[in-house]
C-alpha positions in Angstrom: 24.2 75.6 -5.3 26.1 72.9 -4.3 30.0 72.9 -3.8 32.4 69.9 -3.9 35.6 69.4 -3.0 38.8 69.8 -5.3 40.2 66.4 -3.6 36.9 64.5 -4.6 36.8 62.8 -1.6 34.2 64.7 0.1 30.1 64.8 -0.6 28.5 68.4 -2.1 27.1 70.3 0.5 25.3 74.1 0.3 26.6 77.4 0.4 26.5 77.6 4.4 27.9 74.0 4.9 30.9 75.3 3.0 30.9 78.6 4.4 31.6 76.7 8.1 33.2 74.0 7.3 36.0 76.2 5.2 38.1 73.4 4.1 36.1 70.2 3.2 36.8 67.3 5.6 39.2 65.7 2.9 41.3 68.7 3.4 40.4 69.8 -0.1 39.0 73.4 -1.3 35.2 74.0 -2.1 34.6 74.7 -5.7 30.9 75.4 -7.7 29.7 72.8 -8.9 29.1 74.8 -12.2 29.8 78.2 -13.5 27.1 80.4 -13.7 26.7 82.3 -17.1 24.9 85.7 -16.5 22.0 86.5 -18.8 23.9 88.8 -21.8 20.9 91.5 -20.9 23.3 91.8 -18.0 26.2 92.0 -19.6 25.2 94.0 -22.2 23.6 96.5 -20.0 26.0 96.7 -17.5 26.7 100.3 -17.9 23.0 101.0 -16.5 22.5 98.4 -13.7 22.8 99.6 -10.0 26.1 98.6 -8.3 24.1 96.8 -5.8 21.6 94.9 -8.6 24.7 94.2 -10.1 26.5 92.4 -7.4 23.5 90.6 -6.8 22.7 89.2 -10.1 26.3 88.0 -10.1 26.7 86.4 -6.6 22.9 85.1 -6.1 23.2 82.3 -7.8 26.3 80.8 -5.6 24.4 81.3 -2.5 21.2 79.5 -3.8 18.5 79.3 -1.0 20.2 79.9 2.0 19.9 83.9 2.4 16.4 85.6 1.4 17.0 88.2 -1.6 16.4 90.9 1.4 19.1 89.6 3.0 21.5 89.1 0.5 20.4 92.5 -0.8 21.6 94.1 2.8 24.7 92.2 2.9 26.0 93.3 -0.1 25.1 96.9 0.6 27.2 96.8 3.8 29.6 94.9 1.8 30.1 97.8 -0.8 29.9 100.9 1.2 33.1 102.7 0.1 34.1 103.9 -3.5 35.8 101.8 -5.4 37.3 104.6 -8.2 39.0 103.6 -11.3 41.8 106.1 -12.0 43.9 106.7 -15.0 47.7 106.7 -14.1 48.8 107.2 -17.8 48.1 106.6 -21.4 45.7 103.4 -21.5 46.7 102.3 -17.8 44.5 102.4 -15.1 44.6 101.8 -11.2 41.3 100.3 -9.7 41.7 101.7 -5.9 40.6 99.0 -3.7 41.8 100.6 -0.9 38.6 102.5 0.5 37.5 100.1 3.3 37.8 100.1 6.9 41.2 98.8 6.7 42.4 100.2 3.9 42.9 96.9 1.4 41.5 95.2 -1.2 40.2 92.3 1.1 37.8 94.8 3.3 35.4 93.6 0.5 35.5 89.8 1.2 36.2 89.7 4.8 33.3 92.1 5.2 31.1 89.8 3.0 32.1 86.2 4.7 31.6 88.1 8.4 28.2 89.5 7.4 27.4 85.7 5.9 28.7 83.9 9.0 26.5 86.5 11.3 23.5 85.5 9.7 23.9 82.1 10.2 25.4 81.8 13.8 21.9 81.2 15.2 21.9 77.6 13.2 24.2 76.6 15.7 22.6 76.2 19.0 24.3 78.7 21.0 28.0 77.0 20.5 30.2 79.7 19.5 31.9 79.7 16.3 36.0 80.1 15.4 37.0 81.5 12.9 40.6 80.2 12.3 42.7 82.7 9.7 46.2 82.8 8.4 47.5 86.5 7.4 50.5 87.5 5.1 49.5 91.2 5.5 45.6 92.8 5.0 44.0 89.0 5.5 44.4 89.9 9.2 43.3 93.6 9.7 40.4 93.2 7.5 39.1 90.0 8.8 39.8 91.7 12.8 37.8 94.3 11.3 34.6 92.8 9.5 33.9 90.6 12.5 35.0 93.1 15.1 32.6 92.7 18.1 30.1 90.2 17.0 28.5 88.2 19.3 29.1 84.5 19.3 32.2 84.7 17.0 35.7 84.6 18.2 38.8 84.9 15.3 41.8 83.9 15.6 44.8 85.3 13.3 48.4 83.7 13.0 51.1 86.0 11.1 54.2 85.8 10.5 56.8 87.8 13.3 58.8 90.2 12.0 57.5 89.8 8.1 54.4 92.5 8.1 54.3 95.9 8.2 53.8 97.8 11.2 50.3 99.1 9.9 49.6 96.0 9.1 50.4 94.2 12.9 48.4 97.2 14.3 45.4 96.6 12.5 45.6 92.5 13.5 47.1 93.1 17.1 44.3 95.5 18.8 41.1 94.7 18.1 37.9 94.4 20.4 38.4 91.0 22.5 36.5 88.3 20.4 39.5 88.6 18.6 43.2 86.8 19.1 45.9 87.4 17.5 49.0 84.7 17.3 52.1 85.9 16.2 54.0 82.5 14.3 57.7 82.0 14.2 57.7 81.5 11.0 56.2 82.4 7.7 53.3 82.6 5.8 53.2 78.9 4.1 53.7 77.9 8.0 50.9 79.9 9.2 48.6 78.4 7.0 50.2 74.9 7.2 49.1 75.2 11.1 45.6 76.4 10.1 45.0 73.8 7.5 46.3 71.0 10.3 43.8 72.4 12.9 40.8 71.9 10.2 41.9 67.9 9.5 42.1 67.5 13.6 39.6 65.4 14.8 39.7 66.7 18.5 39.5 70.0 17.5 36.4 69.2 15.1 34.6 67.6 18.0 35.3 70.5 20.8 34.7 73.8 18.5 33.0 75.2 15.5 35.7 76.1 13.1 35.9 77.7 9.9 38.5 79.6 8.1 37.9 83.8 6.9 41.2 83.2 4.1 40.2 83.1 0.6 40.4 79.4 0.6 36.7 80.1 2.2 34.2 80.5 -0.5 32.1 83.1 1.0 35.3 85.8 1.3 36.6 84.4 -2.3 33.2 84.9 -4.2 32.4 88.3 -3.4 35.5 89.7 -4.8 34.1 89.0 -8.0 32.2 92.1 -7.6 35.1 94.5 -7.9 36.0 93.1 -11.5 31.9 93.5 -12.9 32.1 97.7 -11.3 35.6 98.0 -12.7 34.1 97.0 -16.3 30.8 99.0 -15.6 33.0 102.3 -15.2 34.7 101.9 -18.3 34.1 104.6 -21.4 35.4 102.4 -24.1 34.6 99.6 -25.9 38.5 98.6 -26.1 40.1 95.2 -24.9 40.2 95.2 -21.3 43.6 93.4 -19.5 44.0 92.9 -15.7 47.1 93.2 -13.7 46.5 91.6 -10.4 48.8 91.3 -7.7 48.8 87.6 -6.7 50.0 85.8 -3.7 47.7 83.1 -2.9 45.9 84.1 -6.1 42.4 84.0 -4.7 42.0 87.7 -6.0 43.3 86.6 -9.6 41.0 83.4 -9.9 37.9 85.6 -8.5 38.7 88.1 -11.8 38.8 84.3 -14.2 35.6 83.6 -12.6 34.3 86.6 -13.7 35.5 86.3 -17.0 34.2 82.8 -17.4 30.8 84.0 -16.3 30.8 86.3 -19.3 32.3 89.5 -18.2 34.2 91.3 -21.1 38.1 90.8 -19.7 40.4 89.3 -22.6 43.2 88.7 -20.8 44.6 88.5 -16.9 48.4 89.1 -15.9 49.7 87.3 -12.3 51.9 89.6 -11.4 54.5 88.0 -8.8 57.3 89.4 -6.2 60.5 86.4 -6.4 58.0 84.3 -4.7 57.4 83.5 -8.8 56.1 79.7 -8.6 53.0 80.6 -11.0 54.8 82.2 -13.6 57.3 79.7 -13.4 54.7 77.4 -14.3 53.1 79.1 -16.8 56.4 79.1 -19.1 57.8 76.1 -18.1 54.8 73.2 -17.3 56.4 72.5 -13.9 54.6 73.5 -10.8 57.7 73.7 -8.5 57.1 75.7 -5.2 60.4 76.5 -4.0 61.0 78.3 0.3 59.4 81.6 0.7 62.0 84.5 0.3 60.6 88.0 2.4 60.3 90.8 0.1 59.0 94.4 0.4 55.7 93.3 -1.0 55.2 90.7 1.9 51.0 90.2 1.3 52.3 88.4 -1.9 55.8 86.3 0.2 53.8 83.0 -1.0 55.1 79.8 -2.5 52.6 77.4 -2.6 49.2 79.5 -3.0 46.3 77.6 -2.0 43.8 79.0 -4.6 46.0 77.9 -7.9 43.8 74.6 -7.6 40.9 76.4 -8.5 42.2 78.1 -11.4 43.4 74.8 -12.9 39.7 73.5 -11.9 38.4 76.3 -14.0 40.5 75.2 -17.0 40.5 71.4 -16.2 44.1 71.5 -15.6 45.0 72.0 -19.4 47.9 74.4 -19.2 47.6 75.4 -23.0 44.2 76.8 -22.6 45.4 78.4 -18.8 48.2 80.5 -20.8 45.3 82.1 -23.7 44.1 83.6 -20.3 46.9 84.0 -18.1 50.7 85.5 -18.6 52.9 85.8 -15.4 55.1 87.8 -14.3 57.6 88.5 -11.3 59.8 91.1 -10.0 62.6 91.9 -7.2 62.0 94.8 -4.9 64.5 97.1 -6.5 62.4 96.9 -9.7 59.2 97.3 -7.4 60.8 100.6 -6.1 61.8 101.7 -9.4 58.2 101.7 -10.1 57.1 103.4 -6.9 59.5 106.3 -7.2 58.9 106.3 -11.4 55.3 106.7 -11.1 55.2 109.2 -8.4 57.8 111.5 -10.3 55.9 110.9 -13.7 52.4 111.3 -12.9 52.3 112.4 -9.5 50.6 109.1 -8.4 51.5 107.1 -5.4 51.2 103.0 -5.2 52.2 101.1 -2.8 54.7 98.0 -3.4 52.2 95.4 -4.0 50.0 97.8 -6.4 53.6 98.4 -8.1 53.5 95.0 -9.1 50.5 95.1 -10.7 51.5 97.8 -12.4 54.8 96.6 -13.9 53.2 93.8 -15.1 51.1 95.9 -17.2 54.3 97.9 -18.6 55.5 94.4 -19.2 53.2 93.1 -21.3 51.4 96.4 -22.9 55.4 97.6 -24.2 54.8 95.8 -27.6 51.5 96.5 -28.4 49.1 99.5 -29.7 47.8 101.5 -27.4 43.7 100.9 -28.2 43.4 98.6 -24.9 42.5 99.4 -21.5 45.3 98.4 -18.5 43.9 98.2 -15.2 46.1 97.2 -12.2 44.3 96.4 -9.3 46.0 98.6 -6.1 45.2 96.3 -3.6 46.5 98.5 -0.2 46.5 102.1 0.5 50.8 103.3 0.3 50.7 104.6 3.9 50.3 100.4 5.0 53.9 100.5 3.9 54.5 104.1 5.1 58.5 103.6 5.6 59.0 101.8 2.1 57.1 104.2 -0.1 58.4 107.1 1.5 62.2 106.2 0.9 61.3 104.8 -2.8 59.5 109.0 -3.6 61.7 110.7 -1.4 58.5 112.4 0.0 56.1 111.8 2.9 52.7 110.7 2.8 50.1 111.7 5.7 48.2 109.0 7.7 44.7 108.9 7.1 42.7 109.8 10.7 41.1 106.1 11.1 45.2 104.7 11.2 46.1 107.5 14.0 44.1 105.9 16.8 45.2 102.5 16.6 49.2 103.6 16.1 49.2 104.4 19.7 47.5 101.6 21.0 49.7 98.6 22.6 49.8 95.5 20.6 48.6 92.0 22.4 49.5 88.8 21.0 50.4 85.0 21.9 53.6 83.9 20.6 54.1 80.1 18.9 55.9 78.0 17.2 54.4 75.0 16.2 50.6 74.3 15.8 51.1 71.8 19.0 50.7 75.6 20.7 48.5 76.6 18.7 46.0 73.4 19.5 46.4 74.1 23.1 45.4 77.8 23.0 42.3 76.7 21.3 41.5 73.6 23.2 42.1 75.9 26.2 39.5 78.6 25.4 36.6 75.9 25.5 37.4 73.5 27.9 
């Protein structure tokens, strides 16, 4: 499999090169040269296939010959080594719980797969260290920090917006092993993301540092997100239509789902559910793509006005808005609506959602309200409620307990470097190699 740049001004590369590059030399996101059609027998027999084998079949052709079958299977086994339950919340509505991994967020899957792939290929770089540069609006940072924790020869630099992530998220980013460095940026997530992109296009940086990204712009973090769409459909016990509502910020998650559908998975529709940073829902309705200034919300991991991965969705549909609208419907919700959903679902069904998952739930409720009940509405629960403890407790009027794995880090002192410009980031990166 070759990967092309969506800016169309770089040569196609293999999986390993795309993994290390992160972005193509022309600043474009990588995209597979072709979308794989899974054999009909896999789709038809999905309920009888072992989880690891299923995920292997899903991703193997996108990896090509860069790993042996045995190597790839071991990576997959370590990636999906925690439960991913599908829980019924109410009639026709299910929660796909993606928060049972080490950092209690859906991003544990992509981050772990990426880290294991990078650990496997690092020996090809003549003892030079690899630097992983990542921007986070919340959960990515913790998942990446944990995924790469203690890996020799790989340093991780995480940029996050000061004052715009939860206390749990900040502790997960700033209390890690020596190979993980946290940069506290005086700005928003889009500022963090721009600094990362600037670093990738900086000739001086690229000449001195082997630099790669762990954001969902990196194909090795984006592609394994397909796993849980296939695993969810495997759990479905009826033949109803399947509709997925995806809490969407940078749009890598929903894009992986759409790619799964294009490969043959039985999904009829996706709901792009956002907070008030609603660039994509507005685009789907008007045909005008007009990012506005990012506004902070209680669903902070989705505080993104210019989602990097949306160009991949446009590529899948050849930038045809009519085709996009047949597969994706967009909805947006404010903080008040989000809090009300958390409260109502807790009171009615004794089920606790974090703010991001609540927006996914709201998308389903909006779409399903005028439909008959013979559908499977699945919203992605992307983070454990404890990651937004204060907000959730205020909404439900009750306390939630801290999982044991979090108790230890909450007492640790955070360790960060404060920056407000790309030049400061660059100086710090170069200082570590000089």
